[in-house]
C-alpha positions, -999 to +999 in steps of 0.1 A: -253-480-020-273-450-010-241-430-002-226-439-035-253-424-057-238-388-058-204-402-067-218-424-095-238-394-108-207-372-108-186-398-126-215-402-152-216-364-158-178-363-162-180-392-187-207-374-206-186-342-207-156-362-220-178-378-247-191-345-258-155-331-260-144-360-281-175-356-304-168-319-308-132-325-316-141-351-342-166-326-357-139-299-358-114-322-374-139-333-401-143-296-411-177-289-396-184-252-390-181-247-352-205-218-351-231-241-366-225-266-338-231-239-313-263-228-331-276-264-331-268-268-295-286-236-285-315-244-308-320-279-293-317-266-258-343-239-264-367-264-280-364-287-250-364-262-222-390-237-235-421-259-231-410-269-196-404-233-186-437-222-201-455-250-182-439-248-148-434-210-147-466-198-163-479-180-132-446-165-121-433-148-152-423-111-149-436-085-174-417-085-206-402-050-205-374-035-225-350-040-196-358-077-194-354-081-231-320-064-231-308-085-201-320-117-219-301-106-250-269-099-231-272-132-212-277-151-245-248-133-262-222-133-235-233-162-213-241-187-240-230-182-275-197-163-269-184-187-243-193-218-264-178-203-295-146-195-277-146-230-261-151-248-294-125-227-312-100-235-284-110-272-288-103-270-325-068-255-319-058-279-290-067-314-279-099-326-261-078-335-231-064-300-228-099-284-232-114-307-206-086-299-181-090-261-187-128-264-182-122-281-148-098-253-138-125-226-142-137-227-105-101-225-092-092-195-115-125-178-105-116-183-068-081-169-073-095-138-091-122-133-064-095-134-037-072-111-057-098-084-064-112-085-028 
């Protein structure tokens, strides 16, 4: 049973991703604004993670300089909201199955691009 824990956890995570894809597809089909879904998702993630980060990283935080603020802005814009907005828009235009399959292909496409560009 000890060796099966990672497999069970991976299956549970994939089932959760599938459930989230279906919920997003239902929200998109019902006419909910997808940018609002992204905003809620980022808001709830920030509300959950911020207290944990402030508690566990309180003595290790770097100085809050202009460079750090700019990097945080770019990370939030391109790393979080842009990718999620594009993903939800593609989910609204296709099926949840197709979106899940494309999300699982990201590591393979990244590997092919890394090998191609050296």
